[in-house]
N, C-alpha and C positions, 0 to 999 in steps of 0.2 A: 600595680597589679590591675589587669583588665578582666572584667567579667562580662561574658556574653549571656544573652537571655532571649526570651521570646515574649516580652511584655507587649501586650496589644492595647491600643487605646480603647477605652470604654465610652461610647458616645451617649450612654443613657442620661447623664446629667444635662446634656444639651439637646436631647431628642426633640423637644418641642421647638427649640430655636432653629434646628435644622429643618424641621417640617415647615416652619414659617418661611424660611429662606427659599425652600423649594416652591412653596405656594406663590411667593412673590415673583420667582423666576418664571413660572408658568403664566402668571397674570401679566407679565411684562409685555406680551405681544397683543394684548386686547385692543390697544390703540390702532391696530392694523385695519380695523373695520373701515370700509369705504376707500381703501387705497386706490382701487382701479376706477373709481368714479362711476357715473351712471352708465357709461358705455362698456365698462369692463375690459377696456383695451390695455394690453401690456405694452409698455414702451421701453426704450433703452434707459430712460431716467429711473425706471423701477428697479433695474437689475442690481445696482450697487446697494440699494436699500434692502432688497430681498436677501442679498448676501450678508449685509449687516445684521439682519434679524436672525438668520440661520446661525451665524457665528455667536451672536449674543446668547441664544438659547443653549448652544453647545457648551460654551464656556461657563455660563452660570449654573446650569444643572450639573455639569461635570465637576465644578468646584465643590458644590454641595455634597456630591457623592464622595469625593476625595476627603473632604473634611470628616464626613461620617465614618469613613473607613480608617481614619487616623493617619492619612498620608499628607503631611504638611508640604513636602517638596512638590508633589503633583498639584496640590491645591494652589500653592503660590504661583506656580507656572501658569496654570489656567487663569488665575485672577489677573496675572500680568497681561496675558493675551486679551482678556476681557477689557482691561483698561485701555489697551492699544486700540481695540475695536471702537470703543467709545470716543477716544481722543481724535480719531480720524474725522469724525463729524465736525468738530470744531476747526480742524485744519481746512476742510473743504469749504466751510463757510467763509473762511478768510481767503482761500485760494480756489475759487470755483473753476478756474482754468485747468486744474489738475483732476477734474472729475473723470476724464478719460482713463486715468491711471487706475481707476477702480472698476473699469468695464471688463467683461470677459475677454481674454486674449491680450490684455494690455502687456506691452513689451517693456514698460518702465514702471518702477515702483516709487513710493514716497518714503523718504528716509524717516525711520521711527523717531529719531531725535527731534526732527522738525515737528512731527505730529504731537509729541509730548509737550514741547515748548509752547505750541499754540494752545493746547488744552490748559496749560498752567495759567495763561492769560485770562481764561474764563473761569477757571476753578482753582483758585489759590490753594496750594497744598497738594495738588494733583501730582506734581513731579516727585515730591517727597514720598508720597505713597507708592508711586511707580518704582522709585529707586529702592524702596524697602522690599517690594515684591521681587525685584530683579536680584537683589542681594541674596534672597533665599533661593531663587531659581537657578542662578549661575553656579558653576562648579568651583567657586572660590568663596572665601570668606565664610559667612554664616551658612551658606548653602552646603558647604563641605562638611560641616560638623553638627548637623541638625540632631543626630542621635547620640552625640557624645554628652555625657553628664559627668562633670568632674566632681568627685565626692570629697576629695582631700588630696594632700600631697602624695603623688605616686599612685593614686587610685582613680579609676574612672569606669563608667559602664558604657557599653556600646552594643548595638544590635543591628543586623543588616536590614531587618524589616523596618520601614519608616514608621515613625510614631511622633505624636505631639509630646513635648516635655510635660505639659500640664493642660488642664481644661481651659485655662485662661488664654493660652496660645491659640487653641481652636476657636474660642470665642472672638478673638481679635481678627482672625481671618474671616469668620462668619460676618462680622460687622463690615469688613471690606466688601464682601460679596453683596450684602444688602445695600450698601451705599452705591455701588456700581449698578446694581439692578434698578434702583430707584431712578438714577440719572438716565439710564438707558431707556427705561419705560417712558420718561418724559420726551426723549428724543424720538422714539417710535411714534408716540401720539402726535407730536408736532409735525414731524415729517410726513406722516400719513395724511394729515390734514392738508399740507401743502401739495402733495402729489395728487390728491383727489380734486384739487382745483385745476382748471385748464392751464396748460403751458407753464407748469412749474416743474423745476428740476430738484433732484436730491440736494438737500442742504442741512 
């Protein structure tokens, strides 16, 4: 027997945690100060970094909003993109010759698998986290049955509106968000310092 309903996720129990995650996401870009140096000149080396910051803000704040609204599929997908955005930094550090692939109008891209593998070398456990988010974001496996709750033999509940199974599931994604935000904030701060020095490129 299947039962449909319109149960919506109540974010009240984690409202303070969501507010903190949002605050951390907004503070993430504070390390941008001084990026253009004393001359204020914009160079090609700045462009991939500016793109990195824009995407970081979009994914982090977007994920917080989706968690608050009780949408685990959208939240996991945004967090996966947030993780990819962070991972590319570690890839470019190891393969600086590929920096042109991050410039506007680039005709070639970098394979995501290579990006994630490089990040794993610097951040053990990164790939496992990425695989978990991918499992939720992809239209197979866990991602296909987010809203199914099996209650017993022959019984389950389902609804078309996405929702978290419980508040702990929401907290788990919030922790992923905060971890990625913290790591990204460090990258922004360090890279801004490098770019403010003369003759330094995005790394």
